C-alpha positions in Angstrom: 224.7 4.7 191.7 226.1 7.1 194.5 225.7 5.3 197.8 225.7 7.0 201.1 227.5 4.8 203.1 227.0 5.6 207.3 229.8 3.8 209.2 232.0 3.6 206.0 235.4 3.6 207.6 234.9 1.0 209.8 235.9 -2.5 208.8 232.7 -4.2 207.0 231.9 -0.6 205.5 235.3 0.4 203.8 235.2 -3.2 202.3 231.9 -3.0 201.0 232.9 0.4 199.8 235.9 -1.1 197.5 233.0 -3.4 196.1 230.7 -0.7 195.2 233.4 1.4 193.2 234.3 -2.2 191.8 230.9 -2.5 190.4 230.9 1.0 189.0 229.5 2.8 192.1 230.4 5.8 194.1 230.2 6.3 197.5 230.0 9.2 200.2 231.1 8.2 203.7 229.3 9.5 207.0 231.5 8.2 210.1 231.7 9.7 213.6 235.1 7.5 213.9 233.9 6.0 217.6 234.6 2.4 216.2 236.7 3.3 213.3 239.8 5.3 211.9 240.1 7.6 208.9 243.0 5.9 207.9 241.0 3.2 206.6 239.9 5.2 203.8 243.1 6.1 202.8 243.7 2.4 202.3 240.9 2.0 200.2 241.9 4.5 198.1 245.0 2.7 198.0 243.6 -0.5 196.9 241.3 0.9 194.3 244.3 2.6 192.8 246.5 -0.6 192.7 243.7 -2.7 191.4 243.1 -0.2 188.6 239.5 0.7 189.8 240.5 4.3 189.5 243.1 6.4 188.1 246.0 8.2 190.1 244.1 11.6 190.0 241.3 10.0 192.6 241.5 11.9 195.9 239.6 9.3 197.7 236.1 8.7 199.0 234.4 11.6 200.0 234.3 11.7 204.0 232.5 13.5 206.4 233.0 13.2 210.1 229.3 13.4 211.0 227.0 11.4 213.7 224.1 9.6 212.4 222.3 11.7 215.5 223.3 14.9 213.9 220.3 16.0 212.1 221.8 19.2 210.7 225.1 17.3 209.9 223.4 14.8 207.8 221.2 17.5 206.1 224.4 19.1 204.7 225.7 15.9 203.5 222.2 15.1 201.8 222.3 18.5 200.1 225.7 18.3 198.8 225.3 15.1 197.0 222.4 13.2 195.0 222.1 9.9 196.9 220.4 6.8 195.2 220.7 4.7 198.3 222.3 4.2 202.0 224.0 1.4 203.4 223.7 1.9 207.1 226.5 0.2 208.9 226.8 3.0 211.7 226.0 1.8 215.0 227.6 0.6 218.5 228.1 -3.0 218.0 229.8 -5.1 220.9 227.1 -7.5 222.7 228.8 -7.3 226.2 229.0 -3.7 226.2 225.9 -3.3 225.2 224.8 -5.0 228.7 226.9 -2.6 230.3 225.8 0.5 228.9 222.0 -0.3 227.3 220.9 3.4 227.4 223.9 4.4 225.1 223.0 1.2 222.5 219.3 2.2 222.4 220.0 6.1 222.2 222.8 5.7 219.3 221.4 2.9 217.4 217.7 3.5 217.3 217.7 7.1 217.7 220.5 7.5 215.4 218.8 5.5 212.5 215.5 7.5 213.1 217.4 10.9 212.7 218.9 9.0 209.5 215.6 7.8 207.7 213.9 11.0 208.5 216.8 13.2 206.6 216.8 10.4 203.9 213.0 10.8 203.3 213.2 14.6 203.5 215.7 14.5 200.6 214.1 11.6 198.4 216.4 9.0 199.3 214.1 5.9 200.1 216.4 3.1 199.2 218.4 1.4 202.5 220.4 -1.8 203.4 220.2 -2.0 206.9 223.2 -3.9 208.5 221.4 -6.2 211.1 222.6 -8.9 212.8 222.2 -12.5 213.7 221.7 -11.7 217.2 217.8 -10.9 216.3 217.5 -14.7 216.5 218.2 -15.0 219.9 218.5 -18.6 221.1 217.5 -19.9 217.5 215.2 -22.6 217.2 217.2 -24.2 214.4 220.6 -24.9 213.9 222.2 -24.0 211.8 220.6 -20.9 211.3 218.7 -20.2 207.6 217.1 -17.5 206.3 213.7 -19.3 207.1 214.5 -19.3 211.1 212.0 -17.2 212.8 213.3 -14.0 214.8 213.6 -15.1 218.4 213.8 -13.6 221.5 216.9 -11.3 222.0 219.4 -12.1 224.6 221.0 -8.3 225.0 220.5 -4.7 224.3 222.5 -4.9 221.1 220.4 -7.5 219.3 217.1 -5.7 220.7 218.2 -2.7 219.1 218.7 -4.6 215.7 215.5 -6.6 216.0 213.8 -3.4 216.9 215.3 -1.4 213.6 214.3 -4.1 211.3 210.5 -3.6 212.8 210.7 0.2 212.1 212.0 -0.3 208.7 209.9 -2.8 207.8 206.9 -0.6 209.0 208.4 2.4 207.1 208.2 0.5 203.8 204.7 -0.9 204.8 203.5 2.6 205.2 205.2 3.8 202.4 206.1 1.2 199.7 208.3 3.5 197.6 211.0 2.6 200.3 213.0 -0.2 199.7 214.5 -2.0 202.8 217.4 -4.7 202.6 218.2 -6.2 206.0 221.5 -8.0 206.2 221.9 -10.4 209.1 225.6 -11.6 209.7 226.5 -14.9 210.9 
């Protein structure tokens, strides 16, 4: 499979790319570099070569410096490659910062994801893994938190963006069952 990895130059994204290649898949990265550096992708290529996953002719994971809110930029990437799925890591991610600048969090995380899924739909890519967060549990009813724990009342704008996006993506799947949506919550 060829996977679009948004936020792929970040910590979790770059490690995911290594595992994708080890599993026999390929990836293309879209990242605006607001929380990452392109050097991480150079290290990904070095690791893949050192571990024998790719040969010495491997030039690295294709990278496009594109913000997920940039529809024309996303369209260019989606037109250039045939994708089977998207793993969506792109987004602002600091709880404390989200309290200070909530508008930026809602605009980037929610609007950006809406632009992304609209572009994906128009290019026939209906498989998405969404990087959510345990913040969707708010003050959890059960500790330790398990996957059976109900979502709670979020306590910060970052958590609300993740909770709202989980609902949006669930609604997209409900409206069009061809969409495959997986929600990852980190603890």
